NUKOLTI-305453 format. One record per atom (N, C-alpha, C): residue number from 1; residue in one letter; x, z, y. Coordinates in steps of 0.001 Angstrom, whole numbers, plus 500000, padded with zeros to 6 digits. Layout:
N
<NUM; "A"; <X; Z; Y>>
...
END
This chain:
178
<1; "M"; <251257; 484606; 363742>>
<1; "M"; <251939; 483943; 364553>>
<1; "M"; <253772; 484637; 364360>>
<2; "L"; <253951; 485453; 364200>>
<2; "L"; <255276; 485874; 363477>>
<2; "L"; <255392; 485264; 362866>>
<3; "L"; <254997; 484627; 361626>>
<3; "L"; <255585; 483949; 360475>>
<3; "L"; <255656; 482078; 361293>>
<4; "A"; <254892; 481999; 362105>>
<4; "A"; <254675; 480535; 362953>>
<4; "A"; <256074; 480665; 363656>>
<5; "A"; <256206; 481366; 364219>>
<5; "A"; <257389; 481910; 365076>>
<5; "A"; <259142; 481431; 364092>>
<6; "A"; <259325; 482409; 363354>>
<6; "A"; <260080; 483048; 362105>>
<6; "A"; <260518; 481414; 361646>>
<7; "L"; <259306; 480270; 361100>>
<7; "L"; <259287; 478744; 360837>>
<7; "L"; <260123; 478094; 361802>>
<8; "L"; <259450; 478274; 363004>>
<8; "L"; <260016; 477384; 363728>>
<8; "L"; <261965; 477582; 364630>>
<9; "S"; <262071; 479275; 364469>>
<9; "S"; <263505; 479085; 364033>>
<9; "S"; <264185; 478652; 363936>>
<10; "V"; <264380; 478836; 362347>>
<10; "V"; <264329; 477994; 361378>>
<10; "V"; <264817; 476656; 361110>>
<11; "V"; <263780; 475636; 361722>>
<11; "V"; <263644; 474729; 361914>>
<11; "V"; <264257; 474014; 363179>>
<12; "M"; <264313; 474938; 363719>>
<12; "M"; <265019; 474823; 365155>>
<12; "M"; <266646; 475121; 365423>>
<13; "M"; <266964; 475244; 364324>>
<13; "M"; <268558; 475808; 364619>>
<13; "M"; <269348; 474699; 364986>>
<14; "P"; <270272; 474873; 365556>>
<14; "P"; <271468; 473695; 365916>>
<14; "P"; <272020; 472960; 364465>>
<15; "A"; <272944; 472014; 364863>>
<15; "A"; <272789; 471257; 363957>>
<15; "A"; <274242; 471936; 362791>>
<16; "G"; <275393; 472743; 364028>>
<16; "G"; <276405; 473782; 362947>>
<16; "G"; <275753; 474056; 362191>>
<17; "S"; <274796; 474620; 362003>>
<17; "S"; <274730; 476180; 361123>>
<17; "S"; <273725; 475050; 360076>>
<18; "T"; <274777; 474992; 358671>>
<18; "T"; <273715; 474066; 357717>>
<18; "T"; <273404; 474620; 356762>>
<19; "A"; <274091; 476068; 356903>>
<19; "A"; <273038; 476884; 355767>>
<19; "A"; <271574; 477218; 356323>>
<20; "L"; <271043; 476987; 357486>>
<20; "L"; <270007; 477381; 357833>>
<20; "L"; <268880; 475717; 358170>>
<21; "E"; <269723; 474934; 357920>>
<21; "E"; <269238; 473497; 357736>>
<21; "E"; <268329; 473343; 356545>>
<22; "P"; <267454; 472615; 356836>>
<22; "P"; <265566; 472185; 355552>>
<22; "P"; <266919; 471452; 354480>>
<23; "S"; <266308; 471071; 353159>>
<23; "S"; <266728; 469787; 352618>>
<23; "S"; <265946; 469145; 352326>>
<24; "A"; <264863; 469380; 352843>>
<24; "A"; <263836; 468426; 352711>>
<24; "A"; <262923; 468638; 353100>>
<25; "V"; <262217; 467538; 354630>>
<25; "V"; <261236; 467298; 354870>>
<25; "V"; <259539; 467127; 353752>>
<26; "F"; <258413; 467403; 354509>>
<26; "F"; <257648; 466529; 353107>>
<26; "F"; <256188; 466599; 354421>>
<27; "A"; <254874; 465906; 354315>>
<27; "A"; <253203; 465470; 354280>>
<27; "A"; <252937; 465808; 352967>>
<28; "Q"; <252023; 466266; 353014>>
<28; "Q"; <251132; 466374; 352183>>
<28; "Q"; <249503; 466701; 352595>>
<29; "I"; <248772; 465979; 351135>>
<29; "I"; <247902; 466025; 351917>>
<29; "I"; <246391; 466336; 350517>>
<30; "G"; <244930; 467255; 350618>>
<30; "G"; <244712; 467328; 349647>>
<30; "G"; <243657; 467594; 349581>>
<31; "V"; <242339; 467728; 348593>>
<31; "V"; <241219; 467537; 348098>>
<31; "V"; <240475; 468853; 347673>>
<32; "G"; <239487; 469979; 348472>>
<32; "G"; <239574; 471159; 348204>>
<32; "G"; <237946; 470990; 347069>>
<33; "D"; <238022; 472248; 346577>>
<33; "D"; <236430; 472577; 345930>>
<33; "D"; <235427; 471822; 346778>>
<34; "Q"; <235461; 472495; 347869>>
<34; "Q"; <233858; 472535; 348580>>
<34; "Q"; <234176; 471395; 349375>>
<35; "R"; <235197; 469902; 349686>>
<35; "R"; <235317; 469113; 350059>>
<35; "R"; <236162; 469479; 351154>>
<36; "A"; <236836; 470413; 351301>>
<36; "A"; <237809; 470752; 352315>>
<36; "A"; <239170; 469926; 351950>>
<37; "R"; <239591; 469457; 353149>>
<37; "R"; <240648; 468157; 353231>>
<37; "R"; <241697; 469221; 353927>>
<38; "A"; <243177; 469212; 353780>>
<38; "A"; <244391; 469917; 353604>>
<38; "A"; <245529; 469217; 354027>>
<39; "Y"; <246041; 468986; 355202>>
<39; "Y"; <246959; 468368; 355392>>
<39; "Y"; <247664; 469283; 356211>>
<40; "L"; <249248; 468801; 355805>>
<40; "L"; <250401; 469921; 355754>>
<40; "L"; <251730; 469106; 356352>>
<41; "L"; <252620; 469324; 357079>>
<41; "L"; <253769; 469300; 357040>>
<41; "L"; <254561; 469973; 357524>>
<42; "G"; <255840; 469974; 356262>>
<42; "G"; <256764; 471289; 356211>>
<42; "G"; <258306; 470720; 355891>>
<43; "A"; <258843; 471985; 355223>>
<43; "A"; <260167; 471679; 354992>>
<43; "A"; <260657; 472609; 354124>>
<44; "D"; <261510; 472806; 352909>>
<44; "D"; <262037; 473116; 352251>>
<44; "D"; <263769; 473197; 352217>>
<45; "W"; <264248; 474552; 351683>>
<45; "W"; <265795; 475416; 351878>>
<45; "W"; <265707; 475085; 350604>>
<46; "D"; <266995; 474737; 350273>>
<46; "D"; <267092; 474693; 348665>>
<46; "D"; <267865; 475627; 348175>>
<47; "L"; <267760; 477146; 347478>>
<47; "L"; <268280; 478201; 346963>>
<47; "L"; <269771; 477524; 346443>>
<48; "P"; <271062; 478641; 346379>>
<48; "P"; <272128; 477866; 345934>>
<48; "P"; <272638; 478094; 344764>>
<49; "W"; <271523; 477581; 344123>>
<49; "W"; <272194; 478309; 342449>>
<49; "W"; <271444; 477128; 341917>>
<50; "R"; <272053; 477216; 340583>>
<50; "R"; <270866; 476176; 339925>>
<50; "R"; <271292; 476684; 337921>>
<51; "H"; <271019; 476827; 337136>>
<51; "H"; <271534; 477336; 335841>>
<51; "H"; <270469; 475863; 334603>>
<52; "R"; <271993; 475611; 333673>>
<52; "R"; <271165; 474576; 332973>>
<52; "R"; <270631; 474995; 331660>>
<53; "F"; <270180; 474419; 330951>>
<53; "F"; <269252; 475191; 329569>>
<53; "F"; <269480; 473997; 328649>>
<54; "K"; <269356; 474130; 327641>>
<54; "K"; <268684; 473313; 326372>>
<54; "K"; <268352; 472216; 327588>>
<55; "I"; <266976; 472490; 327203>>
<55; "I"; <265712; 472124; 327490>>
<55; "I"; <265723; 471743; 329099>>
<56; "G"; <266984; 471648; 330482>>
<56; "G"; <266932; 470868; 331849>>
<56; "G"; <267453; 472026; 332603>>
<57; "V"; <267308; 471716; 333467>>
<57; "V"; <268217; 472191; 335077>>
<57; "V"; <267220; 473100; 335762>>
<58; "L"; <267435; 474752; 336047>>
<58; "L"; <266376; 475034; 336577>>
<58; "L"; <266590; 475116; 337885>>
<59; "S"; <266169; 475347; 339116>>
<59; "S"; <266768; 475200; 339762>>
<59; "S"; <265630; 476144; 340891>>
<60; "G"; <265636; 476381; 342653>>
<60; "G"; <265114; 477173; 343308>>
<60; "G"; <264833; 476847; 344704>>
<61; "Y"; <263552; 477018; 345448>>
<61; "Y"; <263737; 476916; 346777>>
<61; "Y"; <262312; 477322; 347471>>
<62; "F"; <263145; 477171; 349149>>
<62; "F"; <261671; 478088; 349414>>
<62; "F"; <260950; 476862; 350502>>
<63; "E"; <259774; 477153; 350447>>
<63; "E"; <259113; 476072; 351490>>
<63; "E"; <258395; 476704; 352564>>
<64; "G"; <258532; 475966; 353500>>
<64; "G"; <257537; 476612; 354967>>
<64; "G"; <256949; 475550; 355344>>
<65; "A"; <255661; 475685; 355650>>
<65; "A"; <254248; 474184; 356286>>
<65; "A"; <253224; 475110; 357373>>
<66; "F"; <253122; 474334; 357909>>
<66; "F"; <251983; 474047; 358753>>
<66; "F"; <251449; 472859; 358558>>
<67; "G"; <249822; 473783; 358517>>
<67; "G"; <248778; 473018; 357995>>
<67; "G"; <247389; 472949; 358876>>
<68; "R"; <246884; 471822; 358771>>
<68; "R"; <244943; 472435; 358769>>
<68; "R"; <244211; 471867; 358130>>
<69; "W"; <243048; 472803; 357807>>
<69; "W"; <242250; 472081; 356767>>
<69; "W"; <240921; 471671; 357524>>
<70; "A"; <240196; 470706; 357042>>
<70; "A"; <238531; 470126; 357795>>
<70; "A"; <237786; 470519; 356256>>
<71; "T"; <236889; 471870; 356858>>
<71; "T"; <235906; 471399; 356367>>
<71; "T"; <234037; 471973; 357087>>
<72; "R"; <233679; 471848; 356741>>
<72; "R"; <232233; 471751; 356818>>
<72; "R"; <231716; 473588; 356570>>
<73; "N"; <231289; 473982; 358078>>
<73; "N"; <231928; 475806; 357772>>
<73; "N"; <229918; 476211; 357621>>
<74; "D"; <229095; 475587; 357966>>
<74; "D"; <227621; 476052; 357440>>
<74; "D"; <227016; 475287; 356512>>
<75; "M"; <226070; 475822; 356086>>
<75; "M"; <225123; 476177; 354877>>
<75; "M"; <224587; 474858; 354747>>
<76; "H"; <224623; 473070; 356116>>
<76; "H"; <223688; 472395; 356566>>
<76; "H"; <224693; 471255; 356330>>
<77; "G"; <225672; 471817; 356160>>
<77; "G"; <227451; 470367; 356315>>
<77; "G"; <227344; 470276; 357894>>
<78; "S"; <226467; 470645; 358739>>
<78; "S"; <226734; 469685; 359686>>
<78; "S"; <227995; 469756; 361333>>
<79; "A"; <228478; 471184; 360598>>
<79; "A"; <229874; 471259; 361988>>
<79; "A"; <230738; 471734; 361265>>
<80; "T"; <232022; 471062; 361826>>
<80; "T"; <233132; 470841; 361489>>
<80; "T"; <233970; 472173; 361717>>
<81; "A"; <235012; 472678; 360646>>
<81; "A"; <236104; 473360; 361493>>
<81; "A"; <237641; 473080; 360782>>
<82; "W"; <237940; 473306; 361700>>
<82; "W"; <239509; 473036; 361310>>
<82; "W"; <240632; 474628; 361326>>
<83; "P"; <240326; 475424; 360288>>
<83; "P"; <241157; 476140; 360183>>
<83; "P"; <242775; 476396; 360470>>
<84; "T"; <243706; 476572; 360715>>
<84; "T"; <245480; 476524; 360589>>
<84; "T"; <245930; 477217; 359057>>
<85; "Q"; <246504; 476364; 358576>>
<85; "Q"; <247695; 476925; 357563>>
<85; "Q"; <249223; 477211; 357826>>
<86; "L"; <249094; 478551; 357791>>
<86; "L"; <250806; 478821; 358478>>
<86; "L"; <251201; 479266; 356811>>
<87; "S"; <252621; 478918; 356133>>
<87; "S"; <252712; 479186; 354080>>
<87; "S"; <254217; 479655; 354243>>
<88; "V"; <254360; 480254; 353654>>
<88; "V"; <256167; 480255; 353179>>
<88; "V"; <255750; 480910; 351183>>
<89; "T"; <257034; 479799; 351165>>
<89; "T"; <256307; 480054; 349107>>
<89; "T"; <258037; 479409; 348452>>
<90; "P"; <258063; 480443; 347526>>
<90; "P"; <259040; 480376; 346915>>
<90; "P"; <259141; 479549; 345858>>
<91; "V"; <259606; 478604; 345287>>
<91; "V"; <259821; 477786; 344296>>
<91; "V"; <260411; 477907; 343106>>
<92; "L"; <259931; 477780; 341939>>
<92; "L"; <261127; 477476; 340967>>
<92; "L"; <260471; 476105; 340478>>
<93; "R"; <261550; 475105; 340399>>
<93; "R"; <261505; 474026; 339594>>
<93; "R"; <262783; 474049; 338402>>
<94; "I"; <261444; 473353; 337896>>
<94; "I"; <263038; 472432; 335946>>
<94; "I"; <262773; 471227; 336241>>
<95; "Y"; <264047; 470489; 336140>>
<95; "Y"; <264174; 469087; 335766>>
<95; "Y"; <264857; 468819; 333741>>
<96; "P"; <263889; 468661; 333781>>
<96; "P"; <263926; 467821; 332088>>
<96; "P"; <265356; 467393; 331515>>
<97; "T"; <266415; 467312; 330891>>
<97; "T"; <267290; 467078; 330200>>
<97; "T"; <266961; 465391; 329863>>
<98; "R"; <265559; 465265; 328909>>
<98; "R"; <265920; 463969; 328831>>
<98; "R"; <265297; 463088; 329877>>
<99; "L"; <264805; 463411; 331111>>
<99; "L"; <263948; 462571; 331963>>
<99; "L"; <264683; 463627; 332767>>
<100; "P"; <265880; 463161; 333516>>
<100; "P"; <266290; 464166; 334443>>
<100; "P"; <265431; 463475; 336637>>
<101; "R"; <265024; 462496; 336496>>
<101; "R"; <264232; 461979; 337441>>
<101; "R"; <262781; 462721; 337902>>
<102; "Y"; <262897; 463094; 337105>>
<102; "Y"; <261501; 463674; 336927>>
<102; "Y"; <261453; 465546; 337098>>
<103; "F"; <260296; 466550; 337595>>
<103; "F"; <260047; 467919; 337905>>
<103; "F"; <258908; 467767; 337383>>
<104; "M"; <259356; 469373; 337050>>
<104; "M"; <257847; 470192; 337168>>
<104; "M"; <258434; 471801; 337949>>
<105; "E"; <257521; 472303; 339010>>
<105; "E"; <257453; 473394; 339540>>
<105; "E"; <256199; 474405; 339982>>
<106; "V"; <256439; 475538; 339667>>
<106; "V"; <256208; 476547; 340116>>
<106; "V"; <255969; 477001; 341452>>
<107; "G"; <254537; 478059; 342104>>
<107; "G"; <255065; 478667; 342980>>
<107; "G"; <253364; 479736; 343398>>
<108; "V"; <254226; 480820; 344143>>
<108; "V"; <253359; 481479; 344704>>
<108; "V"; <254034; 482451; 346274>>
<109; "G"; <252934; 481952; 347051>>
<109; "G"; <253453; 482534; 348422>>
<109; "G"; <252882; 482745; 349489>>
<110; "A"; <252883; 482926; 350760>>
<110; "A"; <252000; 483611; 351407>>
<110; "A"; <251498; 482661; 352316>>
<111; "N"; <250120; 482428; 352898>>
<111; "N"; <249711; 482040; 353384>>
<111; "N"; <248760; 482946; 354656>>
<112; "Y"; <248390; 482743; 356185>>
<112; "Y"; <247980; 482746; 357067>>
<112; "Y"; <247212; 481902; 357500>>
<113; "I"; <245981; 481604; 357344>>
<113; "I"; <245035; 481036; 357298>>
<113; "I"; <243647; 481202; 358661>>
<114; "V"; <243508; 480593; 359568>>
<114; "V"; <242911; 481291; 360700>>
<114; "V"; <242138; 479877; 361732>>
<115; "P"; <241065; 480098; 361386>>
<115; "P"; <239985; 481568; 361189>>
<115; "P"; <239526; 481545; 359747>>
<116; "V"; <238961; 482907; 359526>>
<116; "V"; <238549; 483041; 358153>>
<116; "V"; <238265; 481214; 357387>>
<117; "F"; <238353; 480987; 356508>>
<117; "F"; <237860; 479989; 355651>>
<117; "F"; <236596; 480004; 355807>>
<118; "E"; <235684; 479262; 355606>>
<118; "E"; <234296; 478940; 355151>>
<118; "E"; <233842; 477922; 355488>>
<119; "S"; <233498; 477051; 353966>>
<119; "S"; <233077; 475749; 353289>>
<119; "S"; <231936; 475594; 352774>>
<120; "G"; <230661; 475553; 352700>>
<120; "G"; <229798; 475262; 351847>>
<120; "G"; <228990; 476403; 350982>>
<121; "H"; <229097; 476896; 350164>>
<121; "H"; <229204; 478375; 350293>>
<121; "H"; <229857; 479396; 349836>>
<122; "K"; <231197; 479071; 350226>>
<122; "K"; <232361; 480198; 350277>>
<122; "K"; <232265; 480450; 351487>>
<123; "R"; <233090; 481425; 351364>>
<123; "R"; <233599; 482792; 352311>>
<123; "R"; <234484; 483584; 352073>>
<124; "F"; <235596; 483482; 352950>>
<124; "F"; <237331; 484117; 352372>>
<124; "F"; <236248; 485213; 353415>>
<125; "S"; <237212; 485962; 352744>>
<125; "S"; <237076; 487918; 353597>>
<125; "S"; <238631; 488206; 354619>>
<126; "T"; <239594; 487818; 354720>>
<126; "T"; <240667; 487832; 354589>>
<126; "T"; <241346; 486338; 355540>>
<127; "E"; <241913; 486373; 356460>>
<127; "E"; <242921; 485733; 357028>>
<127; "E"; <244404; 485215; 356280>>
<128; "F"; <244905; 486698; 355577>>
<128; "F"; <245937; 486475; 354572>>
<128; "F"; <245492; 485868; 353164>>
<129; "N"; <246423; 484913; 352228>>
<129; "N"; <245955; 484695; 351372>>
<129; "N"; <247335; 484398; 350742>>
<130; "F"; <247096; 484442; 348923>>
<130; "F"; <247779; 484092; 348938>>
<130; "F"; <247875; 482636; 348235>>
<131; "G"; <248595; 481522; 347857>>
<131; "G"; <248786; 480417; 347611>>
<131; "G"; <249678; 480619; 346205>>
<132; "D"; <248898; 479577; 344766>>
<132; "D"; <249840; 479242; 344106>>
<132; "D"; <249734; 478382; 343535>>
<133; "H"; <250422; 477635; 342930>>
<133; "H"; <250630; 475762; 342981>>
<133; "H"; <251876; 475726; 341117>>
<134; "A"; <250817; 474372; 341053>>
<134; "A"; <251805; 474430; 339956>>
<134; "A"; <251798; 472026; 339869>>
<135; "A"; <252874; 471939; 339338>>
<135; "A"; <253095; 470460; 340540>>
<135; "A"; <254049; 469862; 338974>>
<136; "I"; <254098; 468780; 338972>>
<136; "I"; <254793; 467312; 338418>>
<136; "I"; <254900; 466492; 339820>>
<137; "G"; <256222; 465853; 339520>>
<137; "G"; <256782; 464797; 340420>>
<137; "G"; <258152; 463969; 339899>>
<138; "R"; <258324; 463282; 340820>>
<138; "R"; <259828; 461851; 340525>>
<138; "R"; <260157; 462206; 341232>>
<139; "R"; <261799; 461907; 341182>>
<139; "R"; <262544; 461605; 342576>>
<139; "R"; <262476; 460804; 342592>>
<140; "F"; <262610; 459007; 343214>>
<140; "F"; <263343; 458610; 343529>>
<140; "F"; <264637; 457677; 344517>>
<141; "G"; <265817; 457118; 344183>>
<141; "G"; <266922; 456275; 344655>>
<141; "G"; <267700; 457410; 344942>>
<142; "T"; <268725; 457378; 345403>>
<142; "T"; <269819; 457808; 344937>>
<142; "T"; <270639; 458382; 346528>>
<143; "R"; <271123; 457385; 347785>>
<143; "R"; <271678; 457619; 348633>>
<143; "R"; <270759; 459163; 349458>>
<144; "R"; <269376; 458798; 349530>>
<144; "R"; <268293; 459650; 350769>>
<144; "R"; <267321; 459818; 349753>>
<145; "P"; <266950; 460611; 348271>>
<145; "P"; <265949; 460533; 347891>>
<145; "P"; <264671; 460412; 348722>>
<146; "T"; <263595; 460426; 347711>>
<146; "T"; <262507; 460686; 348180>>
<146; "T"; <261825; 461362; 346851>>
<147; "E"; <260702; 461968; 346972>>
<147; "E"; <259609; 462276; 346093>>
<147; "E"; <259021; 462398; 346131>>
<148; "L"; <258012; 462034; 344939>>
<148; "L"; <256047; 461922; 344783>>
<148; "L"; <256063; 463030; 343800>>
<149; "A"; <254841; 463485; 344475>>
<149; "A"; <254429; 464714; 343488>>
<149; "A"; <252875; 465029; 343479>>
<150; "V"; <252293; 465400; 342278>>
<150; "V"; <250570; 466163; 342145>>
<150; "V"; <250743; 467562; 342072>>
<151; "R"; <249926; 467997; 342910>>
<151; "R"; <250316; 469574; 343041>>
<151; "R"; <248635; 469946; 342788>>
<152; "V"; <248225; 471199; 342108>>
<152; "V"; <247322; 471912; 341331>>
<152; "V"; <247670; 473450; 342466>>
<153; "E"; <247054; 473760; 343394>>
<153; "E"; <246582; 474810; 344338>>
<153; "E"; <246148; 475524; 344687>>
<154; "H"; <245831; 476551; 344115>>
<154; "H"; <244563; 477896; 344343>>
<154; "H"; <244972; 478470; 345946>>
<155; "F"; <244090; 478728; 346066>>
<155; "F"; <244206; 480139; 347504>>
<155; "F"; <243131; 481099; 347206>>
<156; "S"; <243678; 482640; 347330>>
<156; "S"; <242817; 483292; 347481>>
<156; "S"; <243576; 484888; 347601>>
<157; "N"; <242824; 485820; 348071>>
<157; "N"; <243438; 487092; 348762>>
<157; "N"; <243635; 487812; 347602>>
<158; "A"; <243303; 487497; 346560>>
<158; "A"; <244130; 488614; 344964>>
<158; "A"; <243093; 489807; 345354>>
<159; "G"; <242197; 489682; 346044>>
<159; "G"; <241359; 491293; 345423>>
<159; "G"; <241374; 492109; 346510>>
<160; "I"; <242428; 491637; 347640>>
<160; "I"; <242046; 492773; 348697>>
<160; "I"; <241267; 493182; 349875>>
<161; "A"; <240686; 491908; 349468>>
<161; "A"; <239449; 492095; 350300>>
<161; "A"; <238073; 491336; 349163>>
<162; "H"; <236466; 491746; 349288>>
<162; "H"; <235228; 490804; 349373>>
<162; "H"; <234593; 490607; 349767>>
<163; "P"; <234582; 489445; 350079>>
<163; "P"; <234481; 488229; 348685>>
<163; "P"; <235435; 487464; 348667>>
<164; "N"; <236141; 487190; 347498>>
<164; "N"; <237115; 486397; 347245>>
<164; "N"; <237012; 485141; 346497>>
<165; "P"; <236427; 484360; 346593>>
<165; "P"; <235667; 483179; 346209>>
<165; "P"; <236900; 481936; 346047>>
<166; "G"; <237841; 482031; 346709>>
<166; "G"; <239309; 481537; 346354>>
<166; "G"; <238586; 479598; 346423>>
<167; "E"; <239583; 479252; 346666>>
<167; "E"; <239619; 477247; 347217>>
<167; "E"; <240681; 476683; 346038>>
<168; "N"; <240454; 475546; 345483>>
<168; "N"; <241059; 475302; 344741>>
<168; "N"; <241472; 473964; 345428>>
<169; "F"; <242727; 473313; 345464>>
<169; "F"; <243066; 471886; 345955>>
<169; "F"; <243643; 471133; 345042>>
<170; "I"; <243193; 469770; 345023>>
<170; "I"; <244765; 468886; 344130>>
<170; "I"; <245449; 467931; 345676>>
<171; "Q"; <246032; 468025; 345396>>
<171; "Q"; <247299; 467945; 346521>>
<171; "Q"; <248424; 466801; 346200>>
<172; "L"; <248418; 465979; 346819>>
<172; "L"; <249726; 464744; 347143>>
<172; "L"; <250272; 465041; 348152>>
<173; "R"; <251856; 465117; 347548>>
<173; "R"; <252881; 465491; 348506>>
<173; "R"; <254346; 464246; 348710>>
<174; "Y"; <254520; 463387; 349647>>
<174; "Y"; <255875; 463205; 349935>>
<174; "Y"; <256471; 463790; 350730>>
<175; "S"; <257931; 463874; 349731>>
<175; "S"; <259530; 464732; 350307>>
<175; "S"; <260393; 463412; 350614>>
<176; "L"; <260662; 463920; 351839>>
<176; "L"; <262121; 463302; 352031>>
<176; "L"; <262900; 464073; 352129>>
<177; "R"; <264923; 463663; 350783>>
<177; "R"; <265781; 464864; 351114>>
<177; "R"; <266522; 464168; 352473>>
<178; "L"; <266789; 465554; 352523>>
<178; "L"; <267884; 465177; 353244>>
<178; "L"; <269208; 465726; 353474>>
END
């Protein structure tokens, strides 16, 4: 609940407070190991630094997201559950020098997934989980650029409790830069 309140307070800041305004908003869909489906909305906040290297430009941002997962939560696949996901993730992104419209990124963040995820033969043991992802994408346009990225993301509790089966997703993200 605190994570949701913090995310909403940042998104709802007055227009004059430019430091806390998001730099992008996104919609994301994904499919997981157990045919779980994920639907997320969120925002990104660029970090105020960039480093130029011979191979490209490295930058970073924080993302905050709210979403729902549609899962089959019993062994017979007849009942559908809709766990809610709240997440905050720091991300590193690199734009290669030779292909500046393309990017690669990685991130690891905190996720609160409630109720405990259960689908097929998997059941998480905690509501708190980590989510780590790797992505490749492309930026389109110049005035108000959009981005399209394909992400691979893994969720698990990093061994805090057992069982810890984890869930892997392949995701498609559409972002609008603000």
